[in-house]
C-alpha positions in Angstrom: 34.1 7.9 -16.8 37.6 7.9 -15.2 39.5 6.7 -12.2 39.6 7.7 -8.5 42.7 6.6 -6.7 43.3 7.2 -3.0 47.0 6.1 -3.1 47.5 8.3 -6.2 45.6 11.2 -4.8 43.7 11.9 -8.0 40.2 11.8 -9.5 39.7 11.9 -13.3 35.9 11.6 -13.1 33.7 14.5 -14.1 31.2 14.1 -11.3 31.3 17.1 -8.9 32.0 16.3 -5.3 28.7 17.8 -4.1 26.9 15.2 -6.3 28.8 12.3 -4.6 28.3 13.4 -1.0 30.7 13.4 1.9 32.0 9.9 2.5 32.5 8.8 6.1 35.9 7.0 6.3 37.2 4.6 3.7 37.3 0.9 3.0 39.9 -1.4 1.4 37.9 -1.9 -1.7 38.7 -1.8 -5.4 35.6 -1.1 -7.5 36.1 -2.1 -11.1 33.1 -1.2 -13.3 32.6 -1.4 -17.0 29.9 1.2 -16.6 30.9 4.6 -15.0 27.3 5.4 -14.2 27.0 2.0 -12.3 29.9 2.9 -10.1 28.6 6.4 -9.3 25.1 5.0 -8.6 26.2 2.0 -6.5 29.5 3.0 -5.1 28.0 6.2 -3.6 25.6 4.1 -1.5 28.5 2.6 0.5 28.6 5.8 2.5 32.4 5.6 2.5 35.2 6.1 0.1 37.0 3.2 -1.6 40.7 2.8 -2.3 40.2 2.6 -6.0 37.2 3.2 -8.3 37.9 2.4 -11.9 35.5 2.8 -14.8 36.8 1.0 -18.0 34.0 1.4 -20.6 34.6 -0.5 -23.8 38.1 -1.7 -22.7 39.9 -0.3 -25.8 43.2 -0.7 -24.0 43.2 -2.0 -20.5 40.7 -4.7 -19.5 38.9 -6.1 -16.5 41.5 -8.8 -16.3 44.4 -6.4 -16.5 43.1 -4.3 -13.6 42.3 -7.2 -11.4 45.7 -8.8 -12.1 47.4 -5.5 -11.2 45.4 -4.7 -8.1 45.6 -8.2 -6.5 49.2 -7.3 -5.5 48.0 -4.4 -3.4 48.2 -5.8 0.2 45.8 -3.0 1.4 42.9 -4.3 -0.6 40.5 -6.9 0.8 37.4 -6.6 -1.4 37.3 -6.4 -5.2 33.8 -5.5 -6.5 33.4 -6.0 -10.2 30.6 -5.0 -12.6 31.1 -6.7 -16.0 29.0 -6.5 -19.2 31.5 -8.6 -21.2 35.0 -9.8 -21.4 37.4 -9.3 -24.3 38.8 -12.3 -26.1 40.7 -14.5 -23.5 40.3 -11.8 -20.8 37.8 -14.0 -19.0 40.6 -16.5 -18.3 42.9 -13.7 -17.0 40.1 -12.5 -14.7 39.6 -16.0 -13.4 43.3 -16.6 -12.7 43.5 -13.4 -10.7 40.3 -14.1 -8.9 41.4 -17.6 -7.9 44.6 -16.2 -6.5 42.7 -13.5 -4.5 40.3 -16.0 -3.1 43.1 -18.4 -2.1 44.5 -15.6 0.0 41.3 -15.2 1.9 40.3 -12.0 0.2 37.0 -11.5 -1.7 36.0 -10.9 -5.3 32.3 -9.9 -5.8 30.9 -10.1 -9.4 27.7 -8.8 -11.0 27.7 -10.2 -14.5 25.4 -8.1 -16.7 24.2 -8.9 -20.3 22.8 -12.3 -19.3 19.8 -12.3 -21.7 19.5 -11.6 -25.4 17.9 -8.2 -24.6 20.7 -7.5 -22.1 23.4 -8.5 -24.6 21.9 -6.1 -27.2 21.8 -3.3 -24.6 25.4 -3.8 -23.5 26.6 -3.9 -27.1 25.1 -0.5 -27.7 26.4 0.8 -24.3 30.0 -0.4 -24.0 30.5 -2.6 -27.1 30.6 -5.6 -24.8 30.4 -9.2 -26.0 28.4 -10.8 -23.3 29.0 -14.4 -24.1 27.4 -17.3 -22.2 26.3 -16.1 -18.8 25.8 -19.5 -17.3 29.3 -20.6 -18.2 30.7 -17.3 -17.0 28.9 -17.6 -13.7 29.9 -21.2 -13.0 33.6 -20.7 -13.9 33.7 -17.6 -11.6 32.1 -19.5 -8.8 34.6 -22.3 -9.1 37.4 -19.6 -8.8 35.9 -18.5 -5.4 34.0 -15.5 -6.7 30.9 -14.3 -4.9 28.2 -14.2 -7.7 25.4 -11.6 -7.3 22.0 -12.2 -9.0 20.8 -8.6 -8.7 22.4 -5.2 -8.5 20.8 -4.7 -5.1 22.5 -7.9 -3.9 25.8 -6.5 -5.3 25.4 -3.3 -3.3 24.6 -5.1 0.0 27.2 -7.9 -0.4 29.9 -5.3 -1.1 28.7 -3.5 2.0 28.8 -6.7 4.1 32.3 -7.6 3.1 33.5 -4.1 3.6 31.9 -3.5 7.0 32.4 -7.0 8.5 35.7 -8.1 6.9 37.5 -7.8 10.2 34.8 -9.6 12.2 34.9 -13.2 13.2 32.6 -15.9 11.8 33.3 -19.2 13.7 30.1 -21.0 12.6 26.5 -20.7 11.5 24.8 -20.7 15.0 22.7 -17.6 14.9 21.7 -15.5 17.9 18.6 -13.4 16.8 16.8 -10.8 18.9 14.0 -8.5 18.0 11.4 -6.2 19.6 8.6 -7.5 17.4 6.9 -10.9 17.4 6.3 -11.0 13.7 10.0 -10.4 13.0 11.0 -13.3 15.3 8.7 -15.5 13.2 10.2 -14.2 10.0 13.7 -14.9 11.2 12.7 -18.5 12.1 11.1 -18.9 8.7 14.0 -17.7 6.7 17.1 -19.1 8.5 18.6 -20.4 5.2 22.2 -21.5 6.0 21.8 -20.7 9.7 20.7 -22.7 12.7 19.3 -21.2 15.9 21.8 -21.1 18.7 21.0 -22.6 22.1 21.6 -19.9 24.7 23.8 -20.9 27.6 22.4 -21.0 31.1 24.4 -17.9 32.1 22.9 -16.0 29.1 19.4 -17.2 29.9 19.8 -16.0 33.5 21.1 -12.6 32.3 18.2 -12.2 29.8 15.7 -13.2 32.4 17.1 -10.5 34.7 16.7 -7.9 32.0 13.1 -9.0 31.3 12.3 -8.9 35.0 13.7 -5.4 35.3 11.2 -4.2 32.7 8.4 -6.4 34.1 8.4 -8.3 30.8 9.0 -11.8 32.3 5.3 -12.1 32.9 4.7 -11.5 29.1 7.5 -13.3 27.3 10.0 -16.1 28.1 13.6 -16.5 27.1 13.6 -18.4 23.9 15.3 -18.3 20.5 14.6 -16.0 18.5 14.3 -13.7 21.5 11.3 -11.4 21.5 11.8 -8.5 23.9 8.5 -6.8 22.8 8.0 -3.2 21.7 7.8 -2.0 25.3 11.5 -2.5 26.2 13.5 0.8 26.6 16.8 1.6 25.0 19.2 0.6 27.7 17.6 -2.9 28.5 17.3 -3.6 24.8 21.0 -2.9 24.2 21.9 -5.0 27.3 19.9 -7.9 26.0 21.6 -7.6 22.6 25.0 -7.7 24.4 24.1 -10.8 26.3 23.0 -12.6 23.0 26.0 -11.5 21.0 28.5 -12.5 23.7 27.0 -15.9 24.3 29.5 -18.7 23.9 27.0 -20.7 21.8 26.4 -17.8 19.4 28.6 -17.6 16.3 26.9 -14.6 14.6 24.0 -12.3 15.4 21.0 -10.5 14.0 19.5 -7.6 15.8 16.0 -6.6 14.7 14.4 -3.3 15.6 10.9 -2.3 14.5 11.4 1.3 15.3 7.9 2.7 15.6 7.7 1.9 19.3 7.7 5.1 21.6 9.8 3.1 24.1 12.9 3.6 21.9 14.7 6.7 20.6 14.7 5.9 16.9 13.8 9.3 15.3 16.0 12.2 14.4 15.2 15.3 16.5 11.9 17.1 15.6 9.3 19.5 16.8 6.6 16.8 17.4 8.6 14.7 19.9 11.6 14.7 22.2 13.4 11.7 20.7 17.0 11.9 19.4 18.5 8.9 17.6 21.9 10.6 17.8 21.8 10.8 21.6 24.4 8.8 23.4 21.6 7.0 25.2 19.6 5.9 22.2 19.5 2.3 21.3 21.3 3.0 18.0 24.3 4.6 19.7 24.4 1.9 22.3 24.6 -0.7 19.4 27.4 1.3 17.8 29.4 1.1 21.0 28.7 -2.6 21.3 29.9 -3.1 17.7 33.2 -1.5 18.6 33.6 -3.8 21.5 32.8 -7.2 19.9 34.7 -9.2 17.4 31.7 -11.3 16.3 29.9 -10.5 13.0 26.3 -9.3 13.3 23.9 -7.3 11.3 20.9 -5.0 12.2 17.4 -4.8 10.7 15.5 -1.5 10.9 12.1 -2.4 9.6 10.3 0.9 9.2 9.6 3.7 6.7 11.5 6.8 5.5 11.3 8.4 9.0 13.8 5.8 10.2 16.3 6.3 7.4 18.5 8.4 9.7 18.7 5.5 12.2 19.7 3.0 9.5 22.2 5.5 8.0 23.8 6.2 11.3 24.3 2.5 12.0 25.9 2.0 8.6 28.1 5.1 9.0 29.5 3.3 12.1 30.1 0.0 10.3 26.9 -1.9 11.1 25.1 -3.3 8.1 21.5 -2.2 8.4 18.9 -4.1 6.4 15.2 -3.1 6.1 13.7 -6.6 6.3 14.9 -9.7 8.2 14.5 -12.1 5.4 16.8 -10.2 3.1 19.3 -9.7 5.9 19.4 -13.5 6.6 19.8 -14.4 2.9 22.8 -12.1 2.2 24.4 -12.4 5.7 24.2 -16.2 5.1 26.2 -15.7 1.8 28.8 -13.6 3.6 29.1 -16.1 6.6 29.4 -19.1 4.3 32.1 -17.4 2.2 34.1 -16.5 5.4 33.9 -20.1 6.7 35.1 -21.5 3.4 38.3 -19.5 3.8 
């Protein structure tokens, strides 16, 4: 389908700009895709432009390995997202050598390897003339080279987003500071910790959180515990203050902020005739979280567990660099993958 290059200032794809949308900002990503349609479908969901987007089709001349070998020497690139249906003869080795060098430098290669079943191999052969090879061997060799392996295309999207948004953030350990305004979400967090362990809030943090709860008369309903349940009755400003206290705790390495947005206590809706909420207001919880994200170096993610009405809230968070998942269990699984990879490096 072609190439889009920020440094080169050109775009040889035939997709009109109005079909791609208006990206907010850019990220140090090279997106190498054997399928042009895959890049258009998945790359557009990042909500931001990438440094390079390369569609290579049947690799009649240049290959996946060629592009990764060339692009690894660009010091501006931090993330290399690769969709592969098959490698040309000996090109898998070239890909692995480049990926190993990138990983050793603390940068990230993310791979979705398609054509992993007989039916998938047949489909890829008719699509890009790919020779899929043995998926299990491909996967394990790539993993040994430090590549992040994605089992689904949805995981590919979200992991690319995590590494793009949080690449500059700090991950000093796996002690998780979770906070939510819904009891069920706190239970879900505790049930799906995966790689994480619950942090033990410091005495200063506990005192600060108790003061926030007392200010909302919630100390008679809930106590300070981990995960922290601030209930659906907490307003925007106290919610954001509680998040700040959790994220800044010395015993918290990374954070997860859950918001079930249906509560009338928070401004979570785009402006409308039926209500006076404004998720874009400076005083909304979302905008307060955006400001907190700009101020903190720790990595953390958000969960907006609600229907399509709350898409504007999730989209606004992501446009400002905060990964926003729609369920806590999925957030924990993929955020855990990100944190583990950062710690290995």
